[in-house]
NUGUVO-500522 format. One record per residue (C-alpha): x, y, z. Coordinates in steps of 0.5 Angstrom, whole numbers. Layout:
N
> X|Y|Z .
...
END
This chain:
236
> -38|-32|59 .
> -42|-25|58 .
> -39|-20|53 .
> -39|-13|54 .
> -44|-9|50 .
> -41|-5|45 .
> -43|3|46 .
> -45|3|38 .
> -47|11|38 .
> -40|12|41 .
> -37|8|36 .
> -41|11|30 .
> -39|18|32 .
> -32|17|33 .
> -32|13|25 .
> -37|18|22 .
> -41|12|20 .
> -48|10|22 .
> -49|2|22 .
> -56|-1|19 .
> -54|-8|22 .
> -50|-6|28 .
> -49|-14|29 .
> -43|-13|24 .
> -40|-8|29 .
> -41|-12|34 .
> -37|-18|30 .
> -31|-13|28 .
> -30|-11|35 .
> -30|-18|38 .
> -23|-22|39 .
> -23|-29|38 .
> -22|-30|46 .
> -29|-26|47 .
> -32|-30|42 .
> -38|-35|44 .
> -35|-42|44 .
> -41|-45|40 .
> -38|-40|34 .
> -31|-41|35 .
> -26|-37|30 .
> -33|-35|26 .
> -35|-31|32 .
> -29|-26|32 .
> -27|-21|28 .
> -22|-25|23 .
> -26|-26|17 .
> -28|-18|17 .
> -21|-17|18 .
> -19|-21|12 .
> -24|-17|8 .
> -22|-10|11 .
> -15|-11|9 .
> -17|-12|2 .
> -22|-6|2 .
> -17|-2|5 .
> -11|-3|0 .
> -16|-2|-6 .
> -18|5|-3 .
> -12|7|-1 .
> -9|5|-8 .
> -14|9|-12 .
> -13|15|-7 .
> -5|15|-9 .
> -7|14|-17 .
> -11|20|-16 .
> -6|24|-11 .
> 0|23|-15 .
> -1|22|-22 .
> 6|23|-24 .
> 9|18|-19 .
> 12|11|-22 .
> 9|4|-20 .
> 15|3|-15 .
> 14|10|-11 .
> 6|8|-11 .
> 8|1|-8 .
> 12|4|-3 .
> 7|9|-1 .
> 2|4|-1 .
> 6|-1|4 .
> 7|5|9 .
> 0|7|9 .
> -3|-1|10 .
> 3|-3|15 .
> 1|-6|22 .
> 3|0|25 .
> -1|5|21 .
> -7|1|22 .
> -6|1|30 .
> -5|8|30 .
> -12|9|26 .
> -15|5|31 .
> -13|10|36 .
> -15|15|32 .
> -22|12|32 .
> -22|11|39 .
> -24|4|38 .
> -19|1|44 .
> -24|2|49 .
> -30|-2|45 .
> -26|-8|44 .
> -29|-15|46 .
> -23|-19|50 .
> -23|-25|54 .
> -21|-24|61 .
> -14|-26|60 .
> -13|-22|53 .
> -16|-16|57 .
> -11|-17|63 .
> -5|-18|59 .
> -6|-11|56 .
> -10|-13|49 .
> -13|-6|48 .
> -6|-3|47 .
> -3|-9|43 .
> -1|-7|36 .
> -4|-13|33 .
> -10|-13|35 .
> -11|-5|34 .
> -9|-6|27 .
> -14|-12|26 .
> -20|-9|29 .
> -18|-3|25 .
> -19|-7|19 .
> -25|-11|21 .
> -29|-5|22 .
> -27|-3|15 .
> -30|-9|13 .
> -36|-8|17 .
> -37|-2|14 .
> -36|-5|7 .
> -41|-10|8 .
> -46|-5|11 .
> -46|0|6 .
> -42|-2|0 .
> -36|0|-3 .
> -37|8|-3 .
> -38|7|5 .
> -32|3|6 .
> -28|8|2 .
> -30|14|5 .
> -28|12|12 .
> -21|10|9 .
> -21|17|6 .
> -23|20|12 .
> -18|17|16 .
> -12|16|12 .
> -12|22|7 .
> -8|26|12 .
> -3|21|13 .
> -2|20|6 .
> -1|28|4 .
> 3|28|11 .
> 6|22|12 .
> 8|21|20 .
> 14|17|18 .
> 19|18|12 .
> 18|13|6 .
> 24|7|7 .
> 29|7|1 .
> 28|1|-3 .
> 35|-1|-2 .
> 35|-1|5 .
> 29|-4|6 .
> 31|-10|1 .
> 38|-11|5 .
> 33|-11|11 .
> 29|-16|8 .
> 35|-20|7 .
> 38|-20|13 .
> 32|-21|17 .
> 32|-28|14 .
> 39|-30|14 .
> 41|-29|7 .
> 47|-25|4 .
> 46|-18|2 .
> 43|-16|-4 .
> 49|-16|-10 .
> 48|-10|-15 .
> 51|-11|-22 .
> 51|-6|-28 .
> 48|-9|-34 .
> 48|-4|-39 .
> 49|4|-40 .
> 46|8|-46 .
> 45|15|-48 .
> 50|21|-49 .
> 55|23|-43 .
> 50|29|-41 .
> 44|24|-41 .
> 46|17|-39 .
> 41|11|-38 .
> 43|6|-33 .
> 40|-1|-33 .
> 42|-5|-27 .
> 40|-12|-24 .
> 40|-14|-16 .
> 40|-21|-14 .
> 38|-25|-7 .
> 39|-32|-6 .
> 32|-34|-5 .
> 29|-29|-10 .
> 33|-29|-16 .
> 35|-23|-20 .
> 31|-17|-22 .
> 33|-11|-26 .
> 31|-3|-26 .
> 33|3|-30 .
> 34|10|-29 .
> 38|16|-30 .
> 43|15|-25 .
> 46|8|-23 .
> 43|10|-16 .
> 36|11|-19 .
> 37|4|-23 .
> 39|0|-17 .
> 33|3|-13 .
> 29|1|-19 .
> 32|-6|-19 .
> 31|-6|-11 .
> 24|-4|-12 .
> 22|-10|-17 .
> 25|-15|-13 .
> 21|-13|-7 .
> 15|-13|-11 .
> 17|-20|-13 .
> 18|-22|-5 .
> 11|-19|-4 .
> 14|-13|1 .
> 11|-8|-3 .
> 5|-11|-5 .
> 1|-8|1 .
> 2|-14|6 .
> 4|-12|13 .
> 11|-13|16 .
END
């Protein structure tokens, strides 16, 4: 099977980076269905996607720390999770105009592979990984900054409420709804401090504190989500 050539200059112009080693760009745009049979999975973008996912997470975490110096870890985690989720990466792939240049096998191409969210998301991250290997972390971080900073400063979707997110997570796995209970209340009436615990069968219990019962429940839900890895940057 003869693989289509990548229009390197077009891709480089759209992402704002020129490769020293264009074979990295070729690999970043090659779906496993178009990989050489002699190379198998190693001939596809999968290893670069693995790397790019980590570079993306680190670069965005650094951006968030500087952009929101007063935000607590829970809010930063929710922002991070929203920015690195599959939908966001697929949308960035479209902004990078990568779809026409993705190498697909005939079957995947005929089934609309260039429009599939999973493929677009993976290719977006694989290109980040390729830029990182070609130009180092600064080049990779600059690419992330170029395409993600506008999304960070003006989110295309509202941040998900952690209580809602935890409930949806539990429901999606057939688990009972999260159970909240007040553990302690301290401070004067005009400025109380609450500590609340939340539990879900398979995760155990986590606690959170806040100046209102709702705020404490949100903090507890965030802590339990973090334990589940939901807000660690993994895509849904």
